[in-house]
N, CA, C and O atoms as a GROMACS GRO file, in nm:
protein
  616
    1MET      N    1   8.449  10.025  11.330
    1MET     CA    2   8.578  10.034  11.290
    1MET      C    3   8.660   9.955  11.392
    1MET      O    4   8.637   9.953  11.513
    2ALA      N    5   8.773   9.881  11.320
    2ALA     CA    6   8.858   9.792  11.394
    2ALA      C    7   8.992   9.822  11.359
    2ALA      O    8   9.015   9.885  11.256
    3THR      N    9   9.086   9.782  11.437
    3THR     CA   10   9.229   9.803  11.416
    3THR      C   11   9.299   9.675  11.441
    3THR      O   12   9.267   9.614  11.543
    4ALA      N   13   9.390   9.623  11.362
    4ALA     CA   14   9.458   9.516  11.380
    4ALA      C   15   9.608   9.528  11.352
    4ALA      O   16   9.646   9.580  11.247
    5GLU      N   17   9.690   9.482  11.441
    5GLU     CA   18   9.849   9.498  11.407
    5GLU      C   19   9.882   9.378  11.326
    5GLU      O   20   9.858   9.264  11.365
    6VAL      N   21   9.939   9.406  11.210
    6VAL     CA   22   9.993   9.295  11.115
    6VAL      C   23  10.134   9.298  11.104
    6VAL      O   24  10.181   9.371  11.017
    7SER      N   25  10.214   9.229  11.180
    7SER     CA   26  10.355   9.237  11.201
    7SER      C   27  10.425   9.197  11.057
    7SER      O   28  10.531   9.249  11.022
    8SER      N   29  10.362   9.109  10.986
    8SER     CA   30  10.424   9.081  10.867
    8SER      C   31  10.401   9.162  10.744
    8SER      O   32  10.448   9.130  10.634
    9LEU      N   33  10.326   9.270  10.767
    9LEU     CA   34  10.284   9.368  10.660
    9LEU      C   35  10.407   9.424  10.583
    9LEU      O   36  10.400   9.430  10.461
   10PRO      N   37  10.518   9.463  10.649
   10PRO     CA   38  10.637   9.518  10.585
   10PRO      C   39  10.702   9.416  10.473
   10PRO      O   40  10.772   9.455  10.380
   11PHE      N   41  10.670   9.290  10.497
   11PHE     CA   42  10.753   9.188  10.424
   11PHE      C   43  10.672   9.155  10.288
   11PHE      O   44  10.724   9.082  10.203
   12TYR      N   45  10.548   9.210  10.272
   12TYR     CA   46  10.479   9.189  10.143
   12TYR      C   47  10.439   9.327  10.054
   12TYR      O   48  10.411   9.430  10.115
   13ASP      N   49  10.438   9.324   9.935
   13ASP     CA   50  10.388   9.430   9.855
   13ASP      C   51  10.249   9.373   9.809
   13ASP      O   52  10.227   9.259   9.770
   14ARG      N   53  10.166   9.469   9.819
   14ARG     CA   54  10.014   9.445   9.778
   14ARG      C   55   9.974   9.542   9.693
   14ARG      O   56  10.006   9.660   9.700
   15VAL      N   57   9.884   9.476   9.589
   15VAL     CA   58   9.822   9.568   9.498
   15VAL      C   59   9.681   9.529   9.482
   15VAL      O   60   9.661   9.408   9.473
   16ALA      N   61   9.579   9.609   9.478
   16ALA     CA   62   9.445   9.564   9.467
   16ALA      C   63   9.370   9.660   9.378
   16ALA      O   64   9.404   9.778   9.363
   17VAL      N   65   9.262   9.599   9.317
   17VAL     CA   66   9.160   9.666   9.236
   17VAL      C   67   9.024   9.638   9.294
   17VAL      O   68   8.993   9.524   9.330
   18GLN      N   69   8.945   9.739   9.302
   18GLN     CA   70   8.818   9.721   9.366
   18GLN      C   71   8.705   9.793   9.281
   18GLN      O   72   8.718   9.902   9.225
   19TRP      N   73   8.597   9.718   9.282
   19TRP     CA   74   8.490   9.789   9.200
   19TRP      C   75   8.353   9.740   9.255
   19TRP      O   76   8.343   9.673   9.358
   20LYS      N   77   8.247   9.779   9.177
   20LYS     CA   78   8.102   9.770   9.236
   20LYS      C   79   8.030   9.699   9.098
   20LYS      O   80   8.030   9.752   8.987
   21GLY      N   81   7.980   9.596   9.125
   21GLY     CA   82   7.901   9.536   9.017
   21GLY      C   83   7.980   9.446   8.922
   21GLY      O   84   8.097   9.414   8.944
   22GLU      N   85   7.909   9.405   8.812
   22GLU     CA   86   7.978   9.336   8.709
   22GLU      C   87   8.062   9.413   8.603
   22GLU      O   88   8.026   9.428   8.486
   23ALA      N   89   8.178   9.461   8.657
   23ALA     CA   90   8.251   9.555   8.578
   23ALA      C   91   8.340   9.482   8.486
   23ALA      O   92   8.390   9.547   8.394
   24GLY      N   93   8.368   9.357   8.497
   24GLY     CA   94   8.442   9.274   8.405
   24GLY      C   95   8.601   9.305   8.433
   24GLY      O   96   8.678   9.279   8.341
   25LEU      N   97   8.648   9.352   8.542
   25LEU     CA   98   8.774   9.388   8.568
   25LEU      C   99   8.849   9.276   8.630
   25LEU      O  100   8.789   9.205   8.710
   26GLN      N  101   8.984   9.250   8.599
   26GLN     CA  102   9.063   9.162   8.645
   26GLN      C  103   9.209   9.218   8.670
   26GLN      O  104   9.254   9.306   8.597
   27LEU      N  105   9.282   9.164   8.776
   27LEU     CA  106   9.413   9.206   8.806
   27LEU      C  107   9.495   9.095   8.761
   27LEU      O  108   9.458   8.980   8.784
   28HIS      N  109   9.616   9.122   8.692
   28HIS     CA  110   9.702   9.019   8.649
   28HIS      C  111   9.837   9.049   8.691
   28HIS      O  112   9.875   9.164   8.670
   29ALA      N  113   9.918   8.966   8.749
   29ALA     CA  114  10.057   8.968   8.791
   29ALA      C  115  10.134   8.875   8.709
   29ALA      O  116  10.110   8.754   8.713
   30ARG      N  117  10.223   8.924   8.637
   30ARG     CA  118  10.315   8.819   8.570
   30ARG      C  119  10.465   8.814   8.623
   30ARG      O  120  10.560   8.877   8.576
   31GLU      N  121  10.468   8.737   8.718
   31GLU     CA  122  10.605   8.732   8.806
   31GLU      C  123  10.717   8.691   8.720
   31GLU      O  124  10.708   8.598   8.640
   32PHE      N  125  10.834   8.771   8.739
   32PHE     CA  126  10.949   8.756   8.677
   32PHE      C  127  10.924   8.764   8.520
   32PHE      O  128  10.989   8.690   8.446
   33SER      N  129  10.843   8.840   8.477
   33SER     CA  130  10.812   8.866   8.338
   33SER      C  131  10.759   8.735   8.269
   33SER      O  132  10.792   8.715   8.152
   34ALA      N  133  10.677   8.644   8.336
   34ALA     CA  134  10.632   8.535   8.277
   34ALA      C  135  10.532   8.574   8.174
   34ALA      O  136  10.476   8.684   8.176
   35ASP      N  137  10.510   8.484   8.086
   35ASP     CA  138  10.415   8.506   7.963
   35ASP      C  139  10.278   8.474   8.015
   35ASP      O  140  10.264   8.391   8.106
   36TYR      N  141  10.180   8.532   7.964
   36TYR     CA  142  10.035   8.507   7.987
   36TYR      C  143  10.019   8.363   7.983
   36TYR      O  144  10.079   8.296   7.900
   37PHE      N  145   9.935   8.307   8.075
   37PHE     CA  146   9.887   8.173   8.084
   37PHE      C  147   9.992   8.060   8.105
   37PHE      O  148   9.968   7.942   8.075
   38THR      N  149  10.113   8.104   8.160
   38THR     CA  150  10.220   8.017   8.192
   38THR      C  151  10.249   8.024   8.340
   38THR      O  152  10.196   8.114   8.406
   39GLU      N  153  10.325   7.942   8.392
   39GLU     CA  154  10.361   7.936   8.543
   39GLU      C  155  10.419   8.075   8.565
   39GLU      O  156  10.505   8.122   8.490
   40GLY      N  157  10.370   8.136   8.668
   40GLY     CA  158  10.407   8.265   8.717
   40GLY      C  159  10.306   8.378   8.666
   40GLY      O  160  10.329   8.494   8.701
   41HIS      N  161  10.212   8.354   8.597
   41HIS     CA  162  10.098   8.429   8.558
   41HIS      C  163  10.002   8.417   8.653
   41HIS      O  164   9.919   8.326   8.641
   42ILE      N  165   9.997   8.505   8.762
   42ILE     CA  166   9.881   8.495   8.866
   42ILE      C  167   9.758   8.588   8.834
   42ILE      O  168   9.771   8.708   8.812
   43TRP      N  169   9.648   8.528   8.833
   43TRP     CA  170   9.515   8.605   8.814
   43TRP      C  171   9.415   8.518   8.876
   43TRP      O  172   9.449   8.413   8.932
   44ALA      N  173   9.282   8.561   8.868
   44ALA     CA  174   9.184   8.482   8.929
   44ALA      C  175   9.169   8.344   8.891
   44ALA      O  176   9.121   8.267   8.974
   45ALA      N  177   9.205   8.298   8.768
   45ALA     CA  178   9.196   8.156   8.723
   45ALA      C  179   9.323   8.081   8.758
   45ALA      O  180   9.326   7.960   8.735
   46SER      N  181   9.425   8.140   8.810
   46SER     CA  182   9.547   8.089   8.854
   46SER      C  183   9.596   8.165   8.955
   46SER      O  184   9.687   8.242   8.926
   47ALA      N  185   9.550   8.160   9.087
   47ALA     CA  186   9.574   8.251   9.184
   47ALA      C  187   9.699   8.229   9.266
   47ALA      O  188   9.718   8.306   9.360
   48GLY      N  189   9.793   8.129   9.240
   48GLY     CA  190   9.904   8.122   9.320
   48GLY      C  191   9.873   8.054   9.445
   48GLY      O  192   9.763   8.000   9.456
   49ASN      N  193   9.964   8.049   9.548
   49ASN     CA  194   9.931   7.977   9.670
   49ASN      C  195  10.014   8.036   9.788
   49ASN      O  196  10.122   8.092   9.776
   50LEU      N  197   9.946   8.015   9.908
   50LEU     CA  198  10.019   8.061  10.024
   50LEU      C  199  10.141   8.005  10.062
   50LEU      O  200  10.232   8.072  10.110
   51THR      N  201  10.149   7.866  10.041
   51THR     CA  202  10.278   7.802  10.067
   51THR      C  203  10.396   7.871   9.992
   51THR      O  204  10.496   7.912  10.051
   52ALA      N  205  10.378   7.881   9.861
   52ALA     CA  206  10.488   7.950   9.776
   52ALA      C  207  10.526   8.082   9.835
   52ALA      O  208  10.643   8.115   9.853
   53ALA      N  209  10.418   8.162   9.868
   53ALA     CA  210  10.452   8.292   9.931
   53ALA      C  211  10.523   8.271  10.069
   53ALA      O  212  10.615   8.348  10.095
   54ALA      N  213  10.492   8.183  10.150
   54ALA     CA  214  10.550   8.166  10.274
   54ALA      C  215  10.704   8.138  10.263
   54ALA      O  216  10.784   8.165  10.353
   55LYS      N  217  10.738   8.078  10.137
   55LYS     CA  218  10.873   8.037  10.117
   55LYS      C  219  10.949   8.146  10.051
   55LYS      O  220  11.071   8.132  10.037
   56GLY      N  221  10.886   8.260  10.007
   56GLY     CA  222  10.936   8.352   9.927
   56GLY      C  223  10.955   8.331   9.766
   56GLY      O  224  11.026   8.398   9.691
   57GLU      N  225  10.878   8.230   9.738
   57GLU     CA  226  10.885   8.171   9.590
   57GLU      C  227  10.786   8.235   9.494
   57GLU      O  228  10.800   8.212   9.374
   58GLY      N  229  10.680   8.320   9.540
   58GLY     CA  230  10.586   8.369   9.464
   58GLY      C  231  10.475   8.424   9.515
   58GLY      O  232  10.455   8.400   9.634
   59GLY      N  233  10.386   8.501   9.449
   59GLY     CA  234  10.286   8.564   9.519
   59GLY      C  235  10.152   8.483   9.495
   59GLY      O  236  10.152   8.372   9.441
   60PHE      N  237  10.038   8.549   9.540
   60PHE     CA  238   9.914   8.494   9.534
   60PHE      C  239   9.804   8.610   9.515
   60PHE      O  240   9.825   8.725   9.550
   61LEU      N  241   9.688   8.567   9.456
   61LEU     CA  242   9.573   8.660   9.452
   61LEU      C  243   9.458   8.618   9.528
   61LEU      O  244   9.429   8.499   9.536
   62THR      N  245   9.394   8.706   9.583
   62THR     CA  246   9.267   8.667   9.668
   62THR      C  247   9.160   8.770   9.603
   62THR      O  248   9.183   8.888   9.578
   63ARG      N  249   9.041   8.701   9.581
   63ARG     CA  250   8.919   8.779   9.549
   63ARG      C  251   8.827   8.779   9.652
   63ARG      O  252   8.800   8.674   9.709
   64LEU      N  253   8.774   8.888   9.684
   64LEU     CA  254   8.682   8.910   9.794
   64LEU      C  255   8.547   8.967   9.733
   64LEU      O  256   8.550   9.050   9.642
   65GLY      N  257   8.435   8.921   9.785
   65GLY     CA  258   8.300   8.978   9.740
   65GLY      C  259   8.228   8.872   9.682
   65GLY      O  260   8.282   8.767   9.647
   66GLN      N  261   8.098   8.897   9.669
   66GLN     CA  262   8.000   8.804   9.625
   66GLN      C  263   7.945   8.856   9.486
   66GLN      O  264   7.870   8.953   9.471
   67MET      N  265   7.995   8.773   9.384
   67MET     CA  266   7.948   8.837   9.241
   67MET      C  267   7.811   8.800   9.219
   67MET      O  268   7.758   8.850   9.120
   68ASP      N  269   7.732   8.712   9.302
   68ASP     CA  270   7.602   8.680   9.271
   68ASP      C  271   7.494   8.770   9.334
   68ASP      O  272   7.375   8.738   9.334
   69THR      N  273   7.540   8.883   9.387
   69THR     CA  274   7.439   8.970   9.448
   69THR      C  275   7.446   9.101   9.362
   69THR      O  276   7.549   9.131   9.302
   70PRO      N  277   7.336   9.175   9.358
   70PRO     CA  278   7.338   9.295   9.277
   70PRO      C  279   7.429   9.402   9.328
   70PRO      O  280   7.432   9.434   9.447
   71ASP      N  281   7.501   9.455   9.237
   71ASP     CA  282   7.591   9.572   9.288
   71ASP      C  283   7.693   9.517   9.393
   71ASP      O  284   7.731   9.586   9.487
   72ALA      N  285   7.732   9.397   9.373
   72ALA     CA  286   7.835   9.360   9.466
   72ALA      C  287   7.961   9.430   9.478
   72ALA      O  288   8.018   9.465   9.374
   73LEU      N  289   8.013   9.458   9.596
   73LEU     CA  290   8.156   9.507   9.606
   73LEU      C  291   8.246   9.416   9.600
   73LEU      O  292   8.244   9.326   9.683
   74VAL      N  293   8.349   9.421   9.493
   74VAL     CA  294   8.447   9.322   9.477
   74VAL      C  295   8.585   9.371   9.476
   74VAL      O  296   8.603   9.482   9.424
   75VAL      N  297   8.682   9.312   9.522
   75VAL     CA  298   8.824   9.340   9.520
   75VAL      C  299   8.911   9.227   9.481
   75VAL      O  300   8.882   9.114   9.521
   76GLU      N  301   9.010   9.246   9.412
   76GLU     CA  302   9.116   9.136   9.383
   76GLU      C  303   9.242   9.198   9.443
   76GLU      O  304   9.277   9.311   9.412
   77VAL      N  305   9.311   9.119   9.532
   77VAL     CA  306   9.438   9.162   9.593
   77VAL      C  307   9.542   9.067   9.555
   77VAL      O  308   9.522   8.946   9.562
   78TYR      N  309   9.658   9.122   9.513
   78TYR     CA  310   9.766   9.055   9.470
   78TYR      C  311   9.877   9.076   9.581
   78TYR      O  312   9.904   9.192   9.609
   79SER      N  313   9.941   8.979   9.644
   79SER     CA  314  10.023   8.983   9.746
   79SER      C  315  10.154   8.926   9.702
   79SER      O  316  10.150   8.812   9.655
   80PHE      N  317  10.273   8.987   9.711
   80PHE     CA  318  10.404   8.917   9.689
   80PHE      C  319  10.497   8.942   9.803
   80PHE      O  320  10.509   9.056   9.848
   81PRO      N  321  10.564   8.837   9.853
   81PRO     CA  322  10.657   8.836   9.969
   81PRO      C  323  10.780   8.911   9.941
   81PRO      O  324  10.884   8.845   9.952
   82SER      N  325  10.790   9.028   9.909
   82SER     CA  326  10.911   9.111   9.864
   82SER      C  327  11.014   9.093   9.981
   82SER      O  328  11.132   9.076   9.954
   83GLY      N  329  10.978   9.096  10.088
   83GLY     CA  330  11.079   9.077  10.221
   83GLY      C  331  11.146   8.951  10.224
   83GLY      O  332  11.252   8.939  10.285
   84THR      N  333  11.087   8.846  10.159
   84THR     CA  334  11.165   8.720  10.159
   84THR      C  335  11.169   8.653  10.044
   84THR      O  336  11.166   8.530  10.039
   85ALA      N  337  11.178   8.734   9.937
   85ALA     CA  338  11.180   8.687   9.794
   85ALA      C  339  11.314   8.614   9.778
   85ALA      O  340  11.417   8.664   9.824
   86GLN      N  341  11.315   8.484   9.705
   86GLN     CA  342  11.410   8.399   9.673
   86GLN      C  343  11.475   8.445   9.542
   86GLN      O  344  11.589   8.403   9.522
   87ARG      N  345  11.421   8.524   9.451
   87ARG     CA  346  11.462   8.565   9.326
   87ARG      C  347  11.455   8.704   9.304
   87ARG      O  348  11.364   8.769   9.356
   88SER      N  349  11.538   8.757   9.235
   88SER     CA  350  11.519   8.907   9.183
   88SER      C  351  11.457   8.901   9.042
   88SER      O  352  11.461   8.804   8.966
   89GLY      N  353  11.405   9.010   9.020
   89GLY     CA  354  11.334   9.035   8.889
   89GLY      C  355  11.213   9.142   8.907
   89GLY      O  356  11.203   9.221   9.001
   90GLU      N  357  11.130   9.130   8.805
   90GLU     CA  358  11.018   9.228   8.794
   90GLU      C  359  10.883   9.140   8.795
   90GLU      O  360  10.875   9.030   8.739
   91VAL      N  361  10.786   9.198   8.862
   91VAL     CA  362  10.642   9.153   8.839
   91VAL      C  363  10.579   9.258   8.777
   91VAL      O  364  10.563   9.370   8.827
   92LEU      N  365  10.538   9.217   8.652
   92LEU     CA  366  10.454   9.309   8.567
   92LEU      C  367  10.301   9.304   8.594
   92LEU      O  368  10.238   9.199   8.590
   93LEU      N  369  10.250   9.416   8.620
   93LEU     CA  370  10.110   9.420   8.682
   93LEU      C  371  10.034   9.492   8.566
   93LEU      O  372  10.083   9.579   8.494
   94SER      N  373   9.902   9.442   8.558
   94SER     CA  374   9.812   9.502   8.468
   94SER      C  375   9.674   9.489   8.515
   94SER      O  376   9.643   9.388   8.578
   95VAL      N  377   9.580   9.588   8.489
   95VAL     CA  378   9.439   9.562   8.514
   95VAL      C  379   9.376   9.544   8.365
   95VAL      O  380   9.407   9.618   8.272
   96GLU      N  381   9.291   9.443   8.355
   96GLU     CA  382   9.231   9.424   8.228
   96GLU      C  383   9.076   9.440   8.262
   96GLU      O  384   9.029   9.433   8.376
   97ALA      N  385   9.004   9.462   8.145
   97ALA     CA  386   8.868   9.499   8.144
   97ALA      C  387   8.804   9.400   8.034
   97ALA      O  388   8.847   9.401   7.918
   98GLU      N  389   8.719   9.330   8.067
   98GLU     CA  390   8.656   9.241   7.947
   98GLU      C  391   8.523   9.318   7.916
   98GLU      O  392   8.452   9.368   8.003
   99VAL      N  393   8.503   9.322   7.804
   99VAL     CA  394   8.369   9.396   7.747
   99VAL      C  395   8.266   9.284   7.760
   99VAL      O  396   8.277   9.183   7.691
  100THR      N  397   8.169   9.301   7.843
  100THR     CA  398   8.058   9.210   7.850
  100THR      C  399   7.913   9.277   7.828
  100THR      O  400   7.897   9.399   7.824
  101PRO      N  401   7.820   9.191   7.815
  101PRO     CA  402   7.690   9.252   7.776
  101PRO      C  403   7.634   9.333   7.901
  101PRO      O  404   7.541   9.412   7.886
  102LYS      N  405   7.690   9.314   8.017
  102LYS     CA  406   7.659   9.393   8.135
  102LYS      C  407   7.722   9.519   8.155
  102LYS      O  408   7.674   9.605   8.230
  103ASN      N  409   7.844   9.538   8.083
  103ASN     CA  410   7.915   9.671   8.106
  103ASN      C  411   7.933   9.736   7.968
  103ASN      O  412   7.979   9.850   7.968
  104CYS      N  413   7.903   9.678   7.853
  104CYS     CA  414   7.934   9.738   7.725
  104CYS      C  415   7.862   9.872   7.722
  104CYS      O  416   7.753   9.886   7.776
  105ASP      N  417   7.922   9.967   7.659
  105ASP     CA  418   7.860  10.110   7.642
  105ASP      C  419   7.824  10.172   7.767
  105ASP      O  420   7.722  10.241   7.768
  106ALA      N  421   7.893  10.157   7.874
  106ALA     CA  422   7.870  10.205   8.005
  106ALA      C  423   8.005  10.244   8.062
  106ALA      O  424   8.114  10.207   8.018
  107ALA      N  425   7.982  10.321   8.162
  107ALA     CA  426   8.109  10.365   8.246
  107ALA      C  427   8.132  10.274   8.362
  107ALA      O  428   8.040  10.242   8.437
  108VAL      N  429   8.253  10.231   8.376
  108VAL     CA  430   8.293  10.137   8.491
  108VAL      C  431   8.385  10.224   8.588
  108VAL      O  432   8.482  10.289   8.548
  109GLU      N  433   8.346  10.217   8.712
  109GLU     CA  434   8.431  10.289   8.805
  109GLU      C  435   8.492  10.179   8.890
  109GLU      O  436   8.435  10.075   8.924
  110ALA      N  437   8.633  10.218   8.924
  110ALA     CA  438   8.714  10.134   9.000
  110ALA      C  439   8.805  10.220   9.084
  110ALA      O  440   8.816  10.341   9.066
  111GLN      N  441   8.871  10.152   9.179
  111GLN     CA  442   8.996  10.217   9.245
  111GLN      C  443   9.102  10.115   9.259
  111GLN      O  444   9.075   9.998   9.283
  112THR      N  445   9.236  10.162   9.242
  112THR     CA  446   9.348  10.077   9.266
  112THR      C  447   9.402  10.122   9.408
  112THR      O  448   9.388  10.237   9.449
  113LEU      N  449   9.464  10.020   9.478
  113LEU     CA  450   9.529  10.053   9.608
  113LEU      C  451   9.666   9.977   9.589
  113LEU      O  452   9.665   9.869   9.530
  114GLN      N  453   9.775  10.027   9.634
  114GLN     CA  454   9.902   9.985   9.640
  114GLN      C  455   9.988  10.015   9.757
  114GLN      O  456  10.010  10.132   9.788
  115ILE      N  457  10.040   9.912   9.826
  115ILE     CA  458  10.126   9.933   9.942
  115ILE      C  459  10.258   9.865   9.928
  115ILE      O  460  10.256   9.753   9.878
  116ARG      N  461  10.366   9.913   9.963
  116ARG     CA  462  10.493   9.845   9.940
  116ARG      C  463  10.563   9.856  10.076
  116ARG      O  464  10.568   9.962  10.137
  117GLY      N  465  10.618   9.743  10.122
  117GLY     CA  466  10.700   9.741  10.242
  117GLY      C  467  10.649   9.806  10.365
  117GLY      O  468  10.725   9.858  10.446
  118GLY      N  469  10.523   9.803  10.378
  118GLY     CA  470  10.466   9.855  10.500
  118GLY      C  471  10.458  10.011  10.492
  118GLY      O  472  10.436  10.074  10.596
  119GLY      N  473  10.477  10.075  10.371
  119GLY     CA  474  10.474  10.215  10.362
  119GLY      C  475  10.325  10.272  10.342
  119GLY      O  476  10.222  10.213  10.375
  120ALA      N  477  10.334  10.392  10.285
  120ALA     CA  478  10.196  10.454  10.276
  120ALA      C  479  10.116  10.386  10.164
  120ALA      O  480  10.169  10.332  10.067
  121LEU      N  481   9.973  10.395  10.189
  121LEU     CA  482   9.885  10.350  10.083
  121LEU      C  483   9.861  10.452   9.981
  121LEU      O  484   9.821  10.566  10.003
  122ARG      N  485   9.891  10.395   9.860
  122ARG     CA  486   9.859  10.474   9.736
  122ARG      C  487   9.729  10.435   9.673
  122ARG      O  488   9.705  10.315   9.659
  123THR      N  489   9.634  10.535   9.630
  123THR     CA  490   9.523  10.494   9.572
  123THR      C  491   9.517  10.588   9.442
  123THR      O  492   9.579  10.692   9.422
  124HIS      N  493   9.421  10.522   9.355
  124HIS     CA  494   9.398  10.592   9.222
  124HIS      C  495   9.245  10.552   9.184
  124HIS      O  496   9.210  10.434   9.171
  125ASP      N  497   9.166  10.653   9.171
  125ASP     CA  498   9.022  10.623   9.119
  125ASP      C  499   9.022  10.636   8.968
  125ASP      O  500   9.094  10.716   8.908
  126LEU      N  501   8.936  10.552   8.907
  126LEU     CA  502   8.936  10.561   8.770
  126LEU      C  503   8.809  10.538   8.718
  126LEU      O  504   8.736  10.456   8.772
  127THR      N  505   8.770  10.607   8.609
  127THR     CA  506   8.632  10.579   8.539
  127THR      C  507   8.678  10.535   8.398
  127THR      O  508   8.764  10.602   8.342
  128LEU      N  509   8.625  10.428   8.338
  128LEU     CA  510   8.663  10.373   8.228
  128LEU      C  511   8.541  10.366   8.132
  128LEU      O  512   8.450  10.288   8.160
  129GLU      N  513   8.535  10.436   8.030
  129GLU     CA  514   8.432  10.431   7.936
  129GLU      C  515   8.448  10.298   7.845
  129GLU      O  516   8.541  10.288   7.765
  130MET      N  517   8.357  10.201   7.861
  130MET     CA  518   8.353  10.081   7.792
  130MET      C  519   8.317  10.092   7.656
  130MET      O  520   8.233  10.177   7.627
  131PRO      N  521   8.369  10.014   7.559
  131PRO     CA  522   8.325  10.016   7.406
  131PRO      C  523   8.194   9.984   7.401
  131PRO      O  524   8.134   9.954   7.504
  132GLY      N  525   8.139   9.987   7.291
  132GLY     CA  526   7.987   9.952   7.245
  132GLY      C  527   7.972   9.802   7.256
  132GLY      O  528   8.073   9.731   7.262
  133CYS      N  529   7.866   9.758   7.258
  133CYS     CA  530   7.825   9.617   7.268
  133CYS      C  531   7.858   9.533   7.154
  133CYS      O  532   7.837   9.412   7.163
  134ASP      N  533   7.909   9.586   7.040
  134ASP     CA  534   7.959   9.518   6.937
  134ASP      C  535   8.111   9.465   6.956
  134ASP      O  536   8.169   9.394   6.874
  135ALA      N  537   8.164   9.511   7.077
  135ALA     CA  538   8.281   9.479   7.122
  135ALA      C  539   8.293   9.360   7.228
  135ALA      O  540   8.401   9.325   7.275
  136VAL      N  541   8.158   9.298   7.264
  136VAL     CA  542   8.157   9.202   7.370
  136VAL      C  543   8.262   9.095   7.331
  136VAL      O  544   8.274   9.047   7.218
  137GLY      N  545   8.340   9.063   7.443
  137GLY     CA  546   8.431   8.960   7.428
  137GLY      C  547   8.575   8.994   7.415
  137GLY      O  548   8.666   8.915   7.442
  138ASP      N  549   8.591   9.134   7.364
  138ASP     CA  550   8.718   9.183   7.386
  138ASP      C  551   8.780   9.242   7.514
  138ASP      O  552   8.710   9.286   7.606
  139PHE      N  553   8.903   9.240   7.514
  139PHE     CA  554   8.970   9.290   7.644
  139PHE      C  555   9.046   9.429   7.624
  139PHE      O  556   9.105   9.454   7.519
  140LEU      N  557   9.039   9.519   7.733
  140LEU     CA  558   9.109   9.636   7.728
  140LEU      C  559   9.222   9.600   7.833
  140LEU      O  560   9.193   9.552   7.943
  141VAL      N  561   9.339   9.623   7.796
  141VAL     CA  562   9.443   9.603   7.891
  141VAL      C  563   9.493   9.744   7.932
  141VAL      O  564   9.538   9.822   7.849
  142LEU      N  565   9.482   9.772   8.058
  142LEU     CA  566   9.522   9.902   8.131
  142LEU      C  567   9.653   9.890   8.176
  142LEU      O  568   9.668   9.852   8.292
  143LYS      N  569   9.759   9.917   8.106
  143LYS     CA  570   9.915   9.907   8.157
  143LYS      C  571   9.920  10.042   8.224
  143LYS      O  572   9.844  10.135   8.195
  144ASN      N  573  10.021  10.045   8.322
  144ASN     CA  574  10.061  10.147   8.397
  144ASN      C  575   9.968  10.214   8.481
  144ASN      O  576   9.988  10.329   8.517
  145LEU      N  577   9.861  10.145   8.516
  145LEU     CA  578   9.733  10.189   8.604
  145LEU      C  579   9.806  10.156   8.755
  145LEU      O  580   9.798  10.236   8.848
  146VAL      N  581   9.868  10.045   8.765
  146VAL     CA  582   9.951  10.009   8.889
  146VAL      C  583  10.092   9.988   8.851
  146VAL      O  584  10.127   9.943   8.742
  147GLU      N  585  10.176  10.026   8.952
  147GLU     CA  586  10.331  10.027   8.920
  147GLU      C  587  10.374   9.890   8.940
  147GLU      O  588  10.344   9.822   9.040
  148ASP      N  589  10.450   9.848   8.833
  148ASP     CA  590  10.518   9.710   8.847
  148ASP      C  591  10.609   9.701   8.957
  148ASP      O  592  10.664   9.801   9.003
  149LEU      N  593  10.629   9.569   9.007
  149LEU     CA  594  10.722   9.549   9.138
  149LEU      C  595  10.858   9.518   9.090
  149LEU      O  596  10.874   9.438   8.998
  150THR      N  597  10.966   9.583   9.155
  150THR     CA  598  11.086   9.540   9.136
  150THR      C  599  11.139   9.459   9.249
  150THR      O  600  11.149   9.510   9.361
  151ILE      N  601  11.174   9.336   9.226
  151ILE     CA  602  11.203   9.238   9.338
  151ILE      C  603  11.363   9.212   9.358
  151ILE      O  604  11.433   9.168   9.266
  152ALA      N  605  11.405   9.240   9.464
  152ALA     CA  606  11.540   9.187   9.503
  152ALA      C  607  11.550   9.082   9.599
  152ALA      O  608  11.501   9.097   9.711
  153ALA      N  609  11.615   8.967   9.563
  153ALA     CA  610  11.625   8.848   9.647
  153ALA      C  611  11.691   8.895   9.780
  153ALA      O  612  11.776   8.983   9.790
  154ARG      N  613  11.639   8.826   9.873
  154ARG     CA  614  11.695   8.841  10.001
  154ARG      C  615  11.794   8.749  10.050
  154ARG      O  616  11.842   8.764  10.163
   0.00000   0.00000   0.00000
């Protein structure tokens, strides 16, 4: 066990989704109500950057874990600099699950974690029964699993 003081923690809102194995899960943040696959849509394929976060201009996503190992533990963490934000608006958050040959017709277990302004950590465990293998390639959008962020410019 280790302890570290993170003095900047109250300046960031963080949302994480963690799972084990090839669950097909993804965390998506649509900053200031951005449309999917446009600027402001932050996810694994467009993770944002630390420079924008340092300036209070946008968030970033970090994925931790080794997907090439059996039963890997994986987490995606979205961080937004709410304490230094340059704009006001909403960050729309969702967890999505892609139906794949490795998770179809199976139960996927995950946990969400959310912390705002250095406050208490909130967690939520979930078990998702994935559709049958005839649905491979489809996505399930799990809205309201994590709470959207309301950002006030500083």
